[in-house]
N, C-alpha and C positions, 0 to 999 in steps of 0.2 A: 496456577493450576495448569499442569502439563510441564514435563521436564525434558522436552526435546531440544532440538538445536536452537530454535528461536528464543526459548526461555533462557538457555545457558549463554548464548552468544549476545543477546540483545537485552531482554527484559531484566533478568536478575542483576547484571552489572550496573545497569542504569538506575534501577531502584535502590540498590545498595549505595550508590554514589550520591543520592539526594539527601540533603541535610535533614529533611523532615520525614524520612521514611526508613523503616526497618523491615527487612524481609524475615519473617518469623516462621514460615512454614512452606513446604513444597508438597503439593498433592499430584499424584499421577496414578493412572490405572495400573501401572507396573510399580510395585513397591520398591523393586530393585533400582529402577531408573530414578525414582524419587530420592532414594537414599544416596545414590551416586551424586546427584546434583546438590543435595544438602551437604554432603561431605566436601565437595569441591568448593562450595561457597560459604561453608561454616554456618549453615542455617539450622536452627535448633530442632525443628520437627519435620519429619517426612513420613509419608504413608499413602495408602490407597483407600482409606476410610473417609468418605466425604463428611459424615456426621461429626467425626472427631475434628476434622479440618475446620469445618464451619463453627465448631464450638470453641475455637481458640481466641475469642474476643478480637477478631480482626476488624479493621476499618475498611479494607478494600481488597479486591483480588485482581490479578492480572491473568487473563485466560489465554493460554498458549497451546491449547489442545487442537486436535484436528477439527475441521469445520462442522462435522455432524453434531458435535456436543456443545457448540457455542451457545445456542439459544437456551438449551436446558440449563447449563451451568450459570449463564448470566442471569436468567430469570430467578433461579434459586438464590443466587447471591444477592440480587436486588431485593427479593422478598424477605431476606434476613437483615436488611438494612445496610448492606455493604455497597460501596462504590465499585464500579467495574470498568476495567480497561480491557478491551477485547480485540484479539487479532482479527484480521480480515481473512476470508469474507465474513461479513457479519452473521449470516445465517444461510441455511440451505434453500430457503424460499421466502417469498414476500410475506406469507402469513406468519412465519416464525419471527421475521424481522419486525413486523408490526407488533407482535406480542412482546418483544424486547423493549420497544419504544414505550408501550403501554406500561410495562412493569417498572421502567425507570421513572415514568411520570407518577405512577401510583405510590412508589416508595419514596419519592422525593430525593433520590440518589442519582449520582452522576453515572452515565454510561457513555464511554468514549471509545470510538473505533480507531484502530491502529492504521490510519492512512499515512504511513510514515514518510513517504516521499514528499508530502506537502511541506515537511520541515527539513528536507534535504538541502544541502548547499546549492545544488544545481537549480532546484525550483525557486528557492529564495532569490538567487541571482537572476533567474529568468524574469521574475516579477519586477526586479529593478531595471533590467534591460528593456522591458516593454515600454518604459518611459521614453526610450530613444526611437522606437519604431511605431509607436501608437498601439492602441488596443488591437488584439488579434481579430481578424475577420474570418480566419480559417485556421484550423489546426489539423495536423497529421500525426498520428501515433503509429509507430512501427515497433513490433516486438517479434524477434526471431529467436528461437530457442534450440539449443543443442541438448540432447539427452545425456551428454557427458558432464553437464553442469550438475551441481548438487541440487537434487529435487526431492520433495517429500515422498516417502515410500507409498503413501496412500492416494496419490493424486489420480491414479487410473480409475479408482472407484467413484470419483466425483462425476456429476452430470457434465458432460462435455469434456471430461478429463482435465488436462492442464489449463484449459480456458477458464474453468471455474475458480481455480486457485490463483491465477495470475492476472486475469483481466481486471479485477477490482483496482489494481494500481493504475492502469491506463485510464480506466473510466473515471475514477475520482480526480485524476489530474486533468483530464479533458473537461470535467465538470468545473474544476477550479478555474481554468482559463476561459472557458466558453459559456459558463452559466448552466442552469438546469438543462438536461439533455433529453431528447426523445429519439427513438430508434426509427430509422428509415429502412432502407434495403439491407438485406443480409445475404451474403453469398459464401457458401462453405463447400469444401471438398472433404469427404470422410476418409479416415484412415481405414483401409480394408480389414485390418486385424481387429481394431477396437470399436470401430464405428464412430469414435470421437472425431471432431474436426481435425484434419491435418493442416488445412489452411482456412482462414476466416477473414472476410472483409465486411466491414460494417459501416454504413452511412449513418451519421448522427446529425441532429440539429440542436444547437444551443441558442440561448437568447442572444449571444454575441455573434453568432455566425455558424456556418457549417463545420463539421469535423468528420474525419475518417479514421477508422481503426483497422489496421492490418496485423494479423497474428499468424505466424508460421511456426509449427510445433516440432519439426524435425529437420533441422538445418545444421551446417557444419560449424556454426558459431552462435554465440548468444549476444544479442544487442537489443537495447531498449532506448528508443529515441522519440522525442516529440518535437515537431516543427511548428512554429507559430508565425503566421504571416500577417504583418501589419502594413500600414500605408507607407512607411518609410524604411522597411527592411524586414528581415526575418531573424527570429531567435531560434537557435538550435539547442535543444536540451538533451544531453547525453547522460542518462540516468545511471548507468553502471559506472561510468568514469567520474561521476559527480561533477560535471562541468556544463556550463552554458556560455554561449558567445553570440554576439550580435553580428549579423551580416547585413551591411547597409545596402541601399539601392545601388545598382551598378550602371546607372545612367543609360547611355545609348547601347550598352552591351557590345562595345567595340573591343579591340584586342587589349588596349591598356586598361579599360574598365574591367575586363575579365581577369587580367593579371592582378589588378589591385584587389579585386574581390577574393581571389585565390590566396594572395599573400595575407590579407587580413584574417581570412578563415583559418589558415594554417597557424598563424601566430596566436590567434585566440585559442585554438585547440591545444597548442603546446603549452601555453600559460596555464590553462586549466588542468592539463595532465600533470604538470609539475606540482601545482598546488594540491590537487587531490591525491597524487602519489605520496606527497610528504605526509598528509594526514593518514594515509593507509599504512605507511611504514611505522608511523608513531602510534598506530592502533587507536586513532581518534576518528576513524571513518565508520559511521554507523548508518549511513543512508537515511538519516532522519529519525531513526528509532530513539536515539538519546534525547534530542530536543522535544519530541512529541510526548514521551513518557514524563519528562521533567515538567512540561507544560500541563499535563494532566494532573500531576501531583500538586503543582502550584495552584491549579484551579480548585482542587478539593480543599486545600488548606485555606484558601481565600473565600471559599463558598461561592465561587462563580461558575459560569457555564463551562462545559468541557471544551477543549480545543477543537475536537471534531464531534459534532452533535450526533445523536442516534438517528435523527432525521436524514442527515447526510449519508449515513451508512445505509439506511433504508432506500434512499434514492438509487444508490449503486446496485443494490440487490434487485430493485425493480427493473433497471436497465438490463442486468444480466439475464433475468427471467424472460424479458421481452426478446432478447437476442436468441436465447435457447429455443423459444417457441418458434421462431422463424427458421432456425437451424434444422428443426425437425421436419420442415417442409421444403428446405432448400434443395 
């Protein structure tokens, strides 16, 4: 459901590659866009009629539409007995997210949120590297965005603008590393043209320790990083380049300690860039979309729980709503 970029570049190819799945229909509010996607991927049916779409004896749907329609489409699909894989953000508000959770429970069908970076190579490697430096006691998430990067055409109409579309990634990752989160202080500076945050700084508390989220929405480059501080070192997660590396303790921080840390950091970064660059050239770089969609399909076939539960998605929406409430008074 939805035939935009994320459907064509991520969902459809992964679904078609799975041995237990067949993509049989594409729905989009634009019949022309649906038809173009169906033709490109040789999918039998396309159109803008939801009743016809849902009448095709489907087993599940993948929702790739803009965020305003997520709750409505997911609840309708679940009420018809279909499994649902849904892009982030889960819903526009906590009430809608809770309604989605309730619909999944009532229907006895799976609802999985696309928290794709949890299945990325960088985050999986970070999980392994944390065994070297110990559980993180502090996490730092930094996101800087350039408007020259490909962005959805509709993000300016969202509450908080680009924050609402992109913060779920950082929040579910901080939740993954630090446990359930609560919001502390929020500081924001508004964009004078839109009123949306131009910069945003959030203090968070997880069960594993404190965390901080910094987002800048009009910068010369785009970078997404997470730093995890453990007792025996730091793990740096570079989400865009799909790499993570461990920076061990630097002792007394003398000249040779600093040089050693620099050398290890540069070497780790270069190794990661070579590996991720090879995957990118080979068109095997999906930033976790491939593995999470495959895991969802496997869970449906096996009758098990989804790889990302609806309750996890609800928790992220709750944090987003709490942040936006404070942004309004910042």
